[in-house]
Each structure stands twice: as structure tokens, then as C-alpha cells.
C-alpha positions as CSV (number, residue, x, y, z in Angstrom):
1,X,34.0,-3.7,6.2
2,X,33.4,-4.8,2.8
3,X,31.5,-7.6,4.3
4,X,28.9,-5.3,5.0
5,X,28.7,-4.3,1.3
6,X,28.6,-6.7,-0.3
7,X,25.8,-8.4,2.1
8,X,24.0,-4.1,1.3
9,X,24.8,-5.1,-2.6
10,X,22.5,-8.5,-2.5
11,X,20.4,-7.2,-0.1
12,X,19.5,-4.0,-3.1
13,X,20.2,-7.2,-5.3
14,X,18.0,-9.7,-4.3
15,X,14.9,-6.6,-4.0
16,X,14.9,-5.1,-7.4
17,X,15.0,-8.8,-8.5
18,X,11.9,-9.4,-6.8
19,X,10.4,-6.6,-8.6
20,X,11.9,-7.1,-12.2
21,X,10.1,-11.1,-11.1
22,X,6.9,-9.8,-10.4
23,X,6.5,-6.8,-12.8
24,X,8.0,-9.3,-16.1
25,X,4.6,-11.0,-16.6
26,X,2.9,-7.3,-16.1
27,X,3.2,-5.9,-19.2
28,X,2.0,-9.5,-21.9
29,X,-0.8,-9.1,-19.5
30,X,-2.0,-6.0,-20.4
31,X,-1.5,-6.9,-24.2
32,X,-3.8,-9.7,-23.5
33,X,-6.0,-7.5,-22.0
34,X,-6.2,-4.5,-24.5
35,X,-6.0,-7.1,-27.5
36,X,-9.2,-8.3,-25.7
37,X,-11.3,-5.5,-25.4
38,X,-10.6,-4.3,-28.4
39,X,-8.5,-1.9,-27.4
40,X,-5.2,-2.7,-29.9
41,X,-4.8,0.6,-31.2
42,X,-3.4,1.9,-27.8
43,X,-1.2,-0.8,-27.3
44,X,2.1,1.6,-28.8
45,X,1.2,4.2,-26.0
46,X,0.4,1.1,-23.2
47,X,4.1,0.0,-24.3
48,X,5.7,3.7,-23.9
49,X,4.0,4.5,-20.2
50,X,5.6,0.7,-19.4
51,X,8.5,1.5,-20.2
52,X,8.9,5.0,-19.5
53,X,8.0,3.7,-15.8
54,X,10.4,1.1,-15.8
55,X,13.2,3.2,-16.6
56,X,12.1,6.0,-13.9
57,X,11.8,2.9,-11.7
58,X,15.3,1.4,-12.3
59,X,17.0,5.2,-12.1
60,X,15.3,5.9,-8.6
61,X,16.7,3.0,-7.8
62,X,19.8,3.2,-8.5
63,X,19.7,7.0,-6.6
64,X,18.6,5.7,-3.6
65,X,21.6,2.8,-3.8
66,X,24.0,5.2,-4.3
67,X,26.0,2.7,-6.1
68,X,27.0,4.8,-9.1
69,X,26.1,2.9,-12.8
70,X,29.3,2.8,-15.2
71,X,29.4,3.3,-18.7
72,X,29.1,-0.7,-19.7
73,X,25.7,-1.0,-17.3
74,X,24.0,1.7,-18.7
75,X,25.1,0.1,-22.5
76,X,23.7,-3.4,-21.5
77,X,20.5,-1.9,-19.3
78,X,19.5,-0.1,-23.0
79,X,20.4,-2.9,-25.1
80,X,18.0,-5.3,-22.7
81,X,15.4,-2.7,-22.6
82,X,15.3,-1.8,-26.2
83,X,15.1,-5.8,-27.4
84,X,12.6,-6.5,-24.9
85,X,10.3,-2.7,-25.6
86,X,10.8,-4.6,-30.0
87,X,9.5,-8.3,-28.4
88,X,7.1,-6.5,-26.7
89,X,6.0,-4.5,-30.0
90,X,6.3,-7.6,-31.9
91,X,3.8,-9.5,-30.0
92,X,1.6,-6.2,-29.6
93,X,1.4,-6.2,-34.0
94,X,0.6,-9.6,-33.5
95,X,-2.3,-8.5,-31.7
96,X,-3.5,-6.3,-33.0
97,X,-3.1,-7.7,-37.3
98,X,-5.7,-10.6,-35.5
99,X,-3.3,-13.3,-34.3
100,X,-4.4,-15.1,-31.5
101,X,-3.5,-14.5,-28.5
102,X,-3.2,-18.8,-27.3
103,X,-0.6,-18.8,-30.1
104,X,1.1,-15.3,-29.9
105,X,2.5,-15.5,-26.0
106,X,3.2,-18.9,-26.2
107,X,5.2,-18.0,-29.7
108,X,6.9,-15.4,-28.0
109,X,7.5,-16.4,-24.5
110,X,8.2,-19.8,-25.0
111,X,10.8,-19.1,-28.1
112,X,12.8,-16.6,-25.6
113,X,13.0,-19.1,-23.2
114,X,13.6,-22.2,-25.5
115,X,16.3,-19.6,-26.9
116,X,17.8,-18.8,-23.6
117,X,18.1,-22.1,-22.7
118,X,19.5,-23.3,-25.8
119,X,22.2,-20.4,-26.2
120,X,22.9,-21.6,-22.4
121,X,23.9,-25.0,-23.1
122,X,25.5,-24.2,-26.4
123,X,27.6,-21.3,-26.7
124,X,28.6,-21.3,-22.7
125,X,28.4,-25.4,-22.6
126,X,26.4,-24.9,-19.1
127,X,25.0,-28.0,-17.3
128,X,21.0,-27.7,-16.3
129,X,20.9,-28.4,-12.6
130,X,18.2,-29.0,-10.6
131,X,16.7,-25.8,-10.0
132,X,17.2,-24.9,-13.4
133,X,15.4,-27.3,-15.2
134,X,12.6,-26.7,-12.3
135,X,12.5,-23.2,-14.0
136,X,12.7,-24.2,-17.9
137,X,9.4,-26.9,-16.4
138,X,7.8,-23.8,-15.0
139,X,8.2,-22.2,-17.1
140,X,6.4,-24.4,-20.0
141,X,3.5,-24.9,-17.4
142,X,3.4,-21.5,-17.0
143,X,2.8,-21.2,-20.7
144,X,0.8,-24.3,-21.3
145,X,-2.0,-22.6,-18.3
146,X,-1.6,-19.3,-19.7
147,X,-2.8,-21.1,-23.5
148,X,-5.2,-23.2,-22.0
149,X,-6.3,-20.1,-20.4
């Protein structure tokens, strides 16, 4: 019985992580599209609907999973969503003020990639293994490709 619940949890977690992986880049991509089309005034509305959609999706996923959620998970999710929203809002503000996308996006995305890797190594004494190193290299390669185009 415990193995069945663990397997179901793993399957649900994997699906949600795949959705998060795919949706992670769509928010900044939308900001870049709005900025290049001269629609910087609509970035606040875009972010509002983007994050509201994420909240509705998360609530639907929790309802379907029927696994329940505790207060700590809600607070952690709210804190992560708030930090993400703030970061995207500042990126949108920088774009609206005229900072070129090829500068704004590598700084915001690369900065967070660097800070997370640095915090893992310095604060939590994590060692970056081959998969982690590949992730960092792919992240940097993606930033370079976005900056060039």
C-alpha cells in the first residue's frame, strides 16, 4: 500500500515538474514579446493574468491529486510565487524603461542561476555533480543563445 502511494506521488510530482519546466520560460518570453512590440504598458496586466493562471492551475492540480496540503507548503509556495512575481515585475520595469532585452534577460535569469548554485555550494555545502554541472552549463548556454538572438 505504501509503495502504491509513493509511486502515485512520484508520478504526480513528475508531471507537475514537467509543466513547471515548460512554463518557466514562457513568462519571460511573453515579457520580451510585449517589449519588442512596443506594448510595455501592458506588462503588469500580462503578469497578473500569468500568475493568476498559475495559481488556478496549482489549485486544480492539488484538487485532482487529493493529497491535501499543509500550511507550511502554502506559505512556501506563496513566498516562491511572490519572489518570482517581484523578479518578473522588475524585469518588466527595466524593459519598459528602455533597457534592451539582450541585457535584462541574461542578468535576471543568469543572476538567479548563479545565486542558487552559489547558495547551494556555500550555504548548504552541496557538491555539484555531473548532472548539476550539465544543468549549469545548459543554463549558461541558453542565456548566451537568448542574448545573441
